[in-house]
mmCIF file of the N, C-alpha and C atoms, coordinates in Angstrom:
data_MODEL
# 
_entry.id   MODEL 
# 
loop_
_atom_site.group_PDB 
_atom_site.id 
_atom_site.type_symbol 
_atom_site.label_atom_id 
_atom_site.label_alt_id 
_atom_site.label_comp_id 
_atom_site.label_asym_id 
_atom_site.label_entity_id 
_atom_site.label_seq_id 
_atom_site.pdbx_PDB_ins_code 
_atom_site.Cartn_x 
_atom_site.Cartn_y 
_atom_site.Cartn_z 
_atom_site.occupancy 
_atom_site.B_iso_or_equiv 
_atom_site.pdbx_formal_charge 
_atom_site.auth_seq_id 
_atom_site.auth_comp_id 
_atom_site.auth_asym_id 
_atom_site.auth_atom_id 
_atom_site.pdbx_PDB_model_num 
ATOM 1   N N  . MET A 1 1  ? 84.441 127.147 94.803 1.00 0.00 ? 1  MET A N  1 
ATOM 2   C CA . MET A 1 1  ? 83.799 126.049 93.735 1.00 0.00 ? 1  MET A CA 1 
ATOM 3   C C  . MET A 1 1  ? 82.681 127.117 93.263 1.00 0.00 ? 1  MET A C  1 
ATOM 4   N N  . PHE A 1 2  ? 82.954 127.530 92.317 1.00 0.00 ? 2  PHE A N  1 
ATOM 5   C CA . PHE A 1 2  ? 82.536 128.207 90.756 1.00 0.00 ? 2  PHE A CA 1 
ATOM 6   C C  . PHE A 1 2  ? 81.911 128.015 90.058 1.00 0.00 ? 2  PHE A C  1 
ATOM 7   N N  . GLU A 1 3  ? 81.458 127.917 89.266 1.00 0.00 ? 3  GLU A N  1 
ATOM 8   C CA . GLU A 1 3  ? 81.433 126.817 88.715 1.00 0.00 ? 3  GLU A CA 1 
ATOM 9   C C  . GLU A 1 3  ? 79.911 127.571 87.070 1.00 0.00 ? 3  GLU A C  1 
ATOM 10  N N  . VAL A 1 4  ? 80.296 127.506 85.838 1.00 0.00 ? 4  VAL A N  1 
ATOM 11  C CA . VAL A 1 4  ? 79.989 128.627 84.728 1.00 0.00 ? 4  VAL A CA 1 
ATOM 12  C C  . VAL A 1 4  ? 78.295 127.922 84.719 1.00 0.00 ? 4  VAL A C  1 
ATOM 13  N N  . THR A 1 5  ? 76.479 128.210 83.962 1.00 0.00 ? 5  THR A N  1 
ATOM 14  C CA . THR A 1 5  ? 76.021 127.705 84.991 1.00 0.00 ? 5  THR A CA 1 
ATOM 15  C C  . THR A 1 5  ? 74.930 128.212 83.723 1.00 0.00 ? 5  THR A C  1 
ATOM 16  N N  . ARG A 1 6  ? 74.959 128.854 83.511 1.00 0.00 ? 6  ARG A N  1 
ATOM 17  C CA . ARG A 1 6  ? 74.940 129.629 81.408 1.00 0.00 ? 6  ARG A CA 1 
ATOM 18  C C  . ARG A 1 6  ? 75.170 130.351 80.815 1.00 0.00 ? 6  ARG A C  1 
ATOM 19  N N  . TYR A 1 7  ? 75.562 129.978 79.874 1.00 0.00 ? 7  TYR A N  1 
ATOM 20  C CA . TYR A 1 7  ? 76.441 131.624 78.951 1.00 0.00 ? 7  TYR A CA 1 
ATOM 21  C C  . TYR A 1 7  ? 74.631 132.159 78.071 1.00 0.00 ? 7  TYR A C  1 
ATOM 22  N N  . GLU A 1 8  ? 74.965 132.839 78.056 1.00 0.00 ? 8  GLU A N  1 
ATOM 23  C CA . GLU A 1 8  ? 73.308 132.969 76.619 1.00 0.00 ? 8  GLU A CA 1 
ATOM 24  C C  . GLU A 1 8  ? 74.675 134.650 76.281 1.00 0.00 ? 8  GLU A C  1 
ATOM 25  N N  . PRO A 1 9  ? 74.964 134.044 75.264 1.00 0.00 ? 9  PRO A N  1 
ATOM 26  C CA . PRO A 1 9  ? 76.083 136.087 74.765 1.00 0.00 ? 9  PRO A CA 1 
ATOM 27  C C  . PRO A 1 9  ? 74.860 136.836 74.461 1.00 0.00 ? 9  PRO A C  1 
ATOM 28  N N  . PRO A 1 10 ? 75.135 138.400 75.419 1.00 0.00 ? 10 PRO A N  1 
ATOM 29  C CA . PRO A 1 10 ? 76.788 138.639 76.002 1.00 0.00 ? 10 PRO A CA 1 
ATOM 30  C C  . PRO A 1 10 ? 76.721 137.963 76.898 1.00 0.00 ? 10 PRO A C  1 
ATOM 31  N N  . GLN A 1 11 ? 75.429 136.832 77.727 1.00 0.00 ? 11 GLN A N  1 
ATOM 32  C CA . GLN A 1 11 ? 76.259 137.159 79.219 1.00 0.00 ? 11 GLN A CA 1 
ATOM 33  C C  . GLN A 1 11 ? 76.355 135.487 80.391 1.00 0.00 ? 11 GLN A C  1 
ATOM 34  N N  . ILE A 1 12 ? 76.664 135.725 81.080 1.00 0.00 ? 12 ILE A N  1 
ATOM 35  C CA . ILE A 1 12 ? 77.980 134.569 81.507 1.00 0.00 ? 12 ILE A CA 1 
ATOM 36  C C  . ILE A 1 12 ? 77.054 134.978 83.243 1.00 0.00 ? 12 ILE A C  1 
ATOM 37  N N  . PHE A 1 13 ? 76.869 133.505 83.323 1.00 0.00 ? 13 PHE A N  1 
ATOM 38  C CA . PHE A 1 13 ? 75.749 132.541 84.395 1.00 0.00 ? 13 PHE A CA 1 
ATOM 39  C C  . PHE A 1 13 ? 76.983 132.561 85.514 1.00 0.00 ? 13 PHE A C  1 
ATOM 40  N N  . VAL A 1 14 ? 77.729 133.262 86.116 1.00 0.00 ? 14 VAL A N  1 
ATOM 41  C CA . VAL A 1 14 ? 79.040 132.520 87.380 1.00 0.00 ? 14 VAL A CA 1 
ATOM 42  C C  . VAL A 1 14 ? 77.344 131.108 88.855 1.00 0.00 ? 14 VAL A C  1 
ATOM 43  N N  . THR A 1 15 ? 77.540 129.860 89.517 1.00 0.00 ? 15 THR A N  1 
ATOM 44  C CA . THR A 1 15 ? 76.959 130.103 90.014 1.00 0.00 ? 15 THR A CA 1 
ATOM 45  C C  . THR A 1 15 ? 77.831 129.603 91.294 1.00 0.00 ? 15 THR A C  1 
ATOM 46  N N  . ASN A 1 16 ? 78.119 130.044 93.168 1.00 0.00 ? 16 ASN A N  1 
ATOM 47  C CA . ASN A 1 16 ? 78.753 129.690 93.515 1.00 0.00 ? 16 ASN A CA 1 
ATOM 48  C C  . ASN A 1 16 ? 78.239 128.209 94.757 1.00 0.00 ? 16 ASN A C  1 
ATOM 49  N N  . HIS A 1 17 ? 78.942 126.576 94.507 1.00 0.00 ? 17 HIS A N  1 
ATOM 50  C CA . HIS A 1 17 ? 78.323 126.284 94.281 1.00 0.00 ? 17 HIS A CA 1 
ATOM 51  C C  . HIS A 1 17 ? 78.193 125.972 96.557 1.00 0.00 ? 17 HIS A C  1 
ATOM 52  N N  . LEU A 1 18 ? 78.848 126.935 97.201 1.00 0.00 ? 18 LEU A N  1 
ATOM 53  C CA . LEU A 1 18 ? 78.972 126.835 98.740 1.00 0.00 ? 18 LEU A CA 1 
ATOM 54  C C  . LEU A 1 18 ? 77.657 127.023 98.955 1.00 0.00 ? 18 LEU A C  1 
ATOM 55  N N  . THR A 1 19 ? 77.331 128.868 98.160 1.00 0.00 ? 19 THR A N  1 
ATOM 56  C CA . THR A 1 19 ? 76.391 129.967 98.622 1.00 0.00 ? 19 THR A CA 1 
ATOM 57  C C  . THR A 1 19 ? 75.291 129.986 97.931 1.00 0.00 ? 19 THR A C  1 
ATOM 58  N N  . GLY A 1 20 ? 75.314 129.304 96.922 1.00 0.00 ? 20 GLY A N  1 
ATOM 59  C CA . GLY A 1 20 ? 74.381 129.026 96.179 1.00 0.00 ? 20 GLY A CA 1 
ATOM 60  C C  . GLY A 1 20 ? 73.811 130.614 95.678 1.00 0.00 ? 20 GLY A C  1 
ATOM 61  N N  . GLU A 1 21 ? 74.677 131.163 95.659 1.00 0.00 ? 21 GLU A N  1 
ATOM 62  C CA . GLU A 1 21 ? 75.194 132.587 94.611 1.00 0.00 ? 21 GLU A CA 1 
ATOM 63  C C  . GLU A 1 21 ? 75.269 133.322 93.558 1.00 0.00 ? 21 GLU A C  1 
ATOM 64  N N  . THR A 1 22 ? 74.448 133.316 92.172 1.00 0.00 ? 22 THR A N  1 
ATOM 65  C CA . THR A 1 22 ? 74.374 133.119 90.858 1.00 0.00 ? 22 THR A CA 1 
ATOM 66  C C  . THR A 1 22 ? 75.249 134.670 91.085 1.00 0.00 ? 22 THR A C  1 
ATOM 67  N N  . TYR A 1 23 ? 76.183 134.570 89.994 1.00 0.00 ? 23 TYR A N  1 
ATOM 68  C CA . TYR A 1 23 ? 76.187 136.163 89.179 1.00 0.00 ? 23 TYR A CA 1 
ATOM 69  C C  . TYR A 1 23 ? 76.841 136.227 88.657 1.00 0.00 ? 23 TYR A C  1 
ATOM 70  N N  . LYS A 1 24 ? 75.945 137.246 88.024 1.00 0.00 ? 24 LYS A N  1 
ATOM 71  C CA . LYS A 1 24 ? 76.401 137.841 86.153 1.00 0.00 ? 24 LYS A CA 1 
ATOM 72  C C  . LYS A 1 24 ? 76.971 138.257 85.548 1.00 0.00 ? 24 LYS A C  1 
ATOM 73  N N  . PHE A 1 25 ? 77.169 138.589 84.557 1.00 0.00 ? 25 PHE A N  1 
ATOM 74  C CA . PHE A 1 25 ? 78.024 139.280 83.935 1.00 0.00 ? 25 PHE A CA 1 
ATOM 75  C C  . PHE A 1 25 ? 77.784 139.310 82.396 1.00 0.00 ? 25 PHE A C  1 
ATOM 76  N N  . LEU A 1 26 ? 78.407 140.821 81.802 1.00 0.00 ? 26 LEU A N  1 
ATOM 77  C CA . LEU A 1 26 ? 78.105 140.963 80.882 1.00 0.00 ? 26 LEU A CA 1 
ATOM 78  C C  . LEU A 1 26 ? 79.375 141.156 80.024 1.00 0.00 ? 26 LEU A C  1 
ATOM 79  N N  . ILE A 1 27 ? 79.684 140.050 78.531 1.00 0.00 ? 27 ILE A N  1 
ATOM 80  C CA . ILE A 1 27 ? 81.037 140.153 77.705 1.00 0.00 ? 27 ILE A CA 1 
ATOM 81  C C  . ILE A 1 27 ? 81.042 141.463 76.719 1.00 0.00 ? 27 ILE A C  1 
ATOM 82  N N  . GLY A 1 28 ? 81.574 142.715 77.396 1.00 0.00 ? 28 GLY A N  1 
ATOM 83  C CA . GLY A 1 28 ? 81.036 143.618 76.093 1.00 0.00 ? 28 GLY A CA 1 
ATOM 84  C C  . GLY A 1 28 ? 82.418 143.233 75.003 1.00 0.00 ? 28 GLY A C  1 
ATOM 85  N N  . THR A 1 29 ? 81.811 144.682 74.045 1.00 0.00 ? 29 THR A N  1 
ATOM 86  C CA . THR A 1 29 ? 83.351 144.941 73.137 1.00 0.00 ? 29 THR A CA 1 
ATOM 87  C C  . THR A 1 29 ? 84.294 144.529 73.235 1.00 0.00 ? 29 THR A C  1 
ATOM 88  N N  . GLY A 1 30 ? 85.494 143.883 72.640 1.00 0.00 ? 30 GLY A N  1 
ATOM 89  C CA . GLY A 1 30 ? 86.368 143.211 72.574 1.00 0.00 ? 30 GLY A CA 1 
ATOM 90  C C  . GLY A 1 30 ? 87.025 142.613 74.205 1.00 0.00 ? 30 GLY A C  1 
ATOM 91  N N  . GLY A 1 31 ? 85.677 141.747 74.890 1.00 0.00 ? 31 GLY A N  1 
ATOM 92  C CA . GLY A 1 31 ? 85.431 140.289 74.763 1.00 0.00 ? 31 GLY A CA 1 
ATOM 93  C C  . GLY A 1 31 ? 85.655 141.324 76.755 1.00 0.00 ? 31 GLY A C  1 
ATOM 94  N N  . VAL A 1 32 ? 85.831 142.808 77.128 1.00 0.00 ? 32 VAL A N  1 
ATOM 95  C CA . VAL A 1 32 ? 85.922 143.065 78.216 1.00 0.00 ? 32 VAL A CA 1 
ATOM 96  C C  . VAL A 1 32 ? 84.652 142.351 79.360 1.00 0.00 ? 32 VAL A C  1 
ATOM 97  N N  . ILE A 1 33 ? 85.024 141.458 79.703 1.00 0.00 ? 33 ILE A N  1 
ATOM 98  C CA . ILE A 1 33 ? 83.786 141.480 80.844 1.00 0.00 ? 33 ILE A CA 1 
ATOM 99  C C  . ILE A 1 33 ? 83.190 142.104 82.213 1.00 0.00 ? 33 ILE A C  1 
ATOM 100 N N  . LYS A 1 34 ? 81.657 142.808 82.273 1.00 0.00 ? 34 LYS A N  1 
ATOM 101 C CA . LYS A 1 34 ? 81.379 143.253 83.802 1.00 0.00 ? 34 LYS A CA 1 
ATOM 102 C C  . LYS A 1 34 ? 80.546 143.161 83.882 1.00 0.00 ? 34 LYS A C  1 
ATOM 103 N N  . GLN A 1 35 ? 81.205 143.265 85.009 1.00 0.00 ? 35 GLN A N  1 
ATOM 104 C CA . GLN A 1 35 ? 79.781 142.316 85.990 1.00 0.00 ? 35 GLN A CA 1 
ATOM 105 C C  . GLN A 1 35 ? 78.764 143.039 86.175 1.00 0.00 ? 35 GLN A C  1 
ATOM 106 N N  . GLU A 1 36 ? 77.642 142.356 86.973 1.00 0.00 ? 36 GLU A N  1 
ATOM 107 C CA . GLU A 1 36 ? 76.215 143.344 86.583 1.00 0.00 ? 36 GLU A CA 1 
ATOM 108 C C  . GLU A 1 36 ? 75.824 142.513 88.353 1.00 0.00 ? 36 GLU A C  1 
ATOM 109 N N  . GLY A 1 37 ? 74.867 143.520 89.099 1.00 0.00 ? 37 GLY A N  1 
ATOM 110 C CA . GLY A 1 37 ? 74.209 142.639 89.668 1.00 0.00 ? 37 GLY A CA 1 
ATOM 111 C C  . GLY A 1 37 ? 75.367 142.730 90.912 1.00 0.00 ? 37 GLY A C  1 
ATOM 112 N N  . ALA A 1 38 ? 74.970 141.773 91.842 1.00 0.00 ? 38 ALA A N  1 
ATOM 113 C CA . ALA A 1 38 ? 75.250 141.589 93.183 1.00 0.00 ? 38 ALA A CA 1 
ATOM 114 C C  . ALA A 1 38 ? 77.108 140.863 93.668 1.00 0.00 ? 38 ALA A C  1 
ATOM 115 N N  . PHE A 1 39 ? 77.962 141.788 93.653 1.00 0.00 ? 39 PHE A N  1 
ATOM 116 C CA . PHE A 1 39 ? 79.707 141.928 93.907 1.00 0.00 ? 39 PHE A CA 1 
ATOM 117 C C  . PHE A 1 39 ? 79.934 140.323 93.760 1.00 0.00 ? 39 PHE A C  1 
ATOM 118 N N  . ALA A 1 40 ? 80.576 140.297 93.716 1.00 0.00 ? 40 ALA A N  1 
ATOM 119 C CA . ALA A 1 40 ? 81.331 138.830 93.081 1.00 0.00 ? 40 ALA A CA 1 
ATOM 120 C C  . ALA A 1 40 ? 82.600 138.603 93.634 1.00 0.00 ? 40 ALA A C  1 
ATOM 121 N N  . ASP A 1 41 ? 83.072 137.479 93.862 1.00 0.00 ? 41 ASP A N  1 
ATOM 122 C CA . ASP A 1 41 ? 84.921 138.125 94.391 1.00 0.00 ? 41 ASP A CA 1 
ATOM 123 C C  . ASP A 1 41 ? 85.326 137.500 92.935 1.00 0.00 ? 41 ASP A C  1 
ATOM 124 N N  . GLY A 1 42 ? 86.934 137.603 92.672 1.00 0.00 ? 42 GLY A N  1 
ATOM 125 C CA . GLY A 1 42 ? 87.256 136.910 92.258 1.00 0.00 ? 42 GLY A CA 1 
ATOM 126 C C  . GLY A 1 42 ? 87.882 136.052 91.319 1.00 0.00 ? 42 GLY A C  1 
ATOM 127 N N  . ASP A 1 43 ? 87.080 134.852 91.649 1.00 0.00 ? 43 ASP A N  1 
ATOM 128 C CA . ASP A 1 43 ? 87.222 133.768 92.022 1.00 0.00 ? 43 ASP A CA 1 
ATOM 129 C C  . ASP A 1 43 ? 85.860 133.927 90.931 1.00 0.00 ? 43 ASP A C  1 
ATOM 130 N N  . ALA A 1 44 ? 84.533 134.147 91.612 1.00 0.00 ? 44 ALA A N  1 
ATOM 131 C CA . ALA A 1 44 ? 83.416 134.119 90.197 1.00 0.00 ? 44 ALA A CA 1 
ATOM 132 C C  . ALA A 1 44 ? 84.449 134.472 88.503 1.00 0.00 ? 44 ALA A C  1 
ATOM 133 N N  . ARG A 1 45 ? 84.379 135.509 88.936 1.00 0.00 ? 45 ARG A N  1 
ATOM 134 C CA . ARG A 1 45 ? 85.221 136.745 87.315 1.00 0.00 ? 45 ARG A CA 1 
ATOM 135 C C  . ARG A 1 45 ? 86.292 135.901 87.210 1.00 0.00 ? 45 ARG A C  1 
ATOM 136 N N  . ARG A 1 46 ? 87.635 134.475 87.565 1.00 0.00 ? 46 ARG A N  1 
ATOM 137 C CA . ARG A 1 46 ? 88.056 134.215 87.327 1.00 0.00 ? 46 ARG A CA 1 
ATOM 138 C C  . ARG A 1 46 ? 87.767 132.909 85.885 1.00 0.00 ? 46 ARG A C  1 
ATOM 139 N N  . ALA A 1 47 ? 87.039 132.788 87.176 1.00 0.00 ? 47 ALA A N  1 
ATOM 140 C CA . ALA A 1 47 ? 85.720 130.699 86.520 1.00 0.00 ? 47 ALA A CA 1 
ATOM 141 C C  . ALA A 1 47 ? 84.808 131.403 84.209 1.00 0.00 ? 47 ALA A C  1 
ATOM 142 N N  . ALA A 1 48 ? 84.633 132.428 85.208 1.00 0.00 ? 48 ALA A N  1 
ATOM 143 C CA . ALA A 1 48 ? 83.357 133.335 83.774 1.00 0.00 ? 48 ALA A CA 1 
ATOM 144 C C  . ALA A 1 48 ? 85.334 132.686 82.556 1.00 0.00 ? 48 ALA A C  1 
ATOM 145 N N  . ILE A 1 49 ? 85.959 133.764 82.578 1.00 0.00 ? 49 ILE A N  1 
ATOM 146 C CA . ILE A 1 49 ? 87.102 134.187 82.145 1.00 0.00 ? 49 ILE A CA 1 
ATOM 147 C C  . ILE A 1 49 ? 87.665 132.818 81.293 1.00 0.00 ? 49 ILE A C  1 
ATOM 148 N N  . ILE A 1 50 ? 88.078 131.838 82.294 1.00 0.00 ? 50 ILE A N  1 
ATOM 149 C CA . ILE A 1 50 ? 88.150 129.938 82.019 1.00 0.00 ? 50 ILE A CA 1 
ATOM 150 C C  . ILE A 1 50 ? 87.721 129.292 80.842 1.00 0.00 ? 50 ILE A C  1 
ATOM 151 N N  . TYR A 1 51 ? 86.573 129.862 81.405 1.00 0.00 ? 51 TYR A N  1 
ATOM 152 C CA . TYR A 1 51 ? 85.285 129.218 80.448 1.00 0.00 ? 51 TYR A CA 1 
ATOM 153 C C  . TYR A 1 51 ? 85.458 129.590 78.804 1.00 0.00 ? 51 TYR A C  1 
ATOM 154 N N  . LEU A 1 52 ? 85.452 130.782 78.922 1.00 0.00 ? 52 LEU A N  1 
ATOM 155 C CA . LEU A 1 52 ? 85.909 131.712 78.109 1.00 0.00 ? 52 LEU A CA 1 
ATOM 156 C C  . LEU A 1 52 ? 86.507 131.379 77.042 1.00 0.00 ? 52 LEU A C  1 
ATOM 157 N N  . ALA A 1 53 ? 87.555 131.348 78.073 1.00 0.00 ? 53 ALA A N  1 
ATOM 158 C CA . ALA A 1 53 ? 89.075 130.576 76.975 1.00 0.00 ? 53 ALA A CA 1 
ATOM 159 C C  . ALA A 1 53 ? 89.094 129.568 76.834 1.00 0.00 ? 53 ALA A C  1 
ATOM 160 N N  . LEU A 1 54 ? 88.596 128.908 77.423 1.00 0.00 ? 54 LEU A N  1 
ATOM 161 C CA . LEU A 1 54 ? 88.546 126.890 76.886 1.00 0.00 ? 54 LEU A CA 1 
ATOM 162 C C  . LEU A 1 54 ? 87.444 126.931 76.020 1.00 0.00 ? 54 LEU A C  1 
ATOM 163 N N  . ARG A 1 55 ? 86.287 127.173 75.906 1.00 0.00 ? 55 ARG A N  1 
ATOM 164 C CA . ARG A 1 55 ? 84.999 126.997 75.562 1.00 0.00 ? 55 ARG A CA 1 
ATOM 165 C C  . ARG A 1 55 ? 85.622 127.355 73.451 1.00 0.00 ? 55 ARG A C  1 
ATOM 166 N N  . PRO A 1 56 ? 86.399 127.884 72.983 1.00 0.00 ? 56 PRO A N  1 
ATOM 167 C CA . PRO A 1 56 ? 87.319 127.405 71.638 1.00 0.00 ? 56 PRO A CA 1 
ATOM 168 C C  . PRO A 1 56 ? 87.983 126.506 71.591 1.00 0.00 ? 56 PRO A C  1 
ATOM 169 N N  . LEU A 1 57 ? 88.905 126.149 72.664 1.00 0.00 ? 57 LEU A N  1 
ATOM 170 C CA . LEU A 1 57 ? 89.422 124.719 72.501 1.00 0.00 ? 57 LEU A CA 1 
ATOM 171 C C  . LEU A 1 57 ? 88.407 123.422 72.498 1.00 0.00 ? 57 LEU A C  1 
ATOM 172 N N  . ALA A 1 58 ? 86.831 123.498 73.315 1.00 0.00 ? 58 ALA A N  1 
ATOM 173 C CA . ALA A 1 58 ? 86.473 122.508 73.276 1.00 0.00 ? 58 ALA A CA 1 
ATOM 174 C C  . ALA A 1 58 ? 85.516 122.176 72.294 1.00 0.00 ? 58 ALA A C  1 
ATOM 175 N N  . ASN A 1 59 ? 85.577 123.810 71.637 1.00 0.00 ? 59 ASN A N  1 
ATOM 176 C CA . ASN A 1 59 ? 84.312 123.615 70.516 1.00 0.00 ? 59 ASN A CA 1 
ATOM 177 C C  . ASN A 1 59 ? 85.355 122.242 69.061 1.00 0.00 ? 59 ASN A C  1 
ATOM 178 N N  . ALA A 1 60 ? 87.077 123.037 68.940 1.00 0.00 ? 60 ALA A N  1 
ATOM 179 C CA . ALA A 1 60 ? 87.578 122.771 67.871 1.00 0.00 ? 60 ALA A CA 1 
ATOM 180 C C  . ALA A 1 60 ? 86.640 120.590 67.892 1.00 0.00 ? 60 ALA A C  1 
ATOM 181 N N  . ALA A 1 61 ? 87.750 120.696 69.940 1.00 0.00 ? 61 ALA A N  1 
ATOM 182 C CA . ALA A 1 61 ? 87.766 119.593 70.320 1.00 0.00 ? 61 ALA A CA 1 
ATOM 183 C C  . ALA A 1 61 ? 86.519 118.347 69.922 1.00 0.00 ? 61 ALA A C  1 
ATOM 184 N N  . LEU A 1 62 ? 85.729 118.732 70.320 1.00 0.00 ? 62 LEU A N  1 
ATOM 185 C CA . LEU A 1 62 ? 84.197 118.192 69.197 1.00 0.00 ? 62 LEU A CA 1 
ATOM 186 C C  . LEU A 1 62 ? 83.576 117.934 67.802 1.00 0.00 ? 62 LEU A C  1 
ATOM 187 N N  . SER A 1 63 ? 84.669 119.066 67.028 1.00 0.00 ? 63 SER A N  1 
ATOM 188 C CA . SER A 1 63 ? 84.122 119.168 66.266 1.00 0.00 ? 63 SER A CA 1 
ATOM 189 C C  . SER A 1 63 ? 84.718 118.232 65.393 1.00 0.00 ? 63 SER A C  1 
ATOM 190 N N  . LYS A 1 64 ? 86.170 117.757 65.792 1.00 0.00 ? 64 LYS A N  1 
ATOM 191 C CA . LYS A 1 64 ? 87.057 116.225 65.240 1.00 0.00 ? 64 LYS A CA 1 
ATOM 192 C C  . LYS A 1 64 ? 86.628 114.523 65.533 1.00 0.00 ? 64 LYS A C  1 
ATOM 193 N N  . ALA A 1 65 ? 85.826 114.977 66.530 1.00 0.00 ? 65 ALA A N  1 
ATOM 194 C CA . ALA A 1 65 ? 84.672 114.056 67.270 1.00 0.00 ? 65 ALA A CA 1 
ATOM 195 C C  . ALA A 1 65 ? 84.460 112.775 65.722 1.00 0.00 ? 65 ALA A C  1 
# 
């Protein structure tokens, strides 16, 4: 149950809705995602990667509407 709750480049925040914990990632040069703060499991990182990967597709669909 991980969800990106805020995206403020170069930072992205992912919340675990089961525990209420929020993880902060920093998007570096070349798209490298570095974690800041508390250790997150791989699911939080995957949620951030998927969000960033799908973002251009969502923006393209919205611009056609």
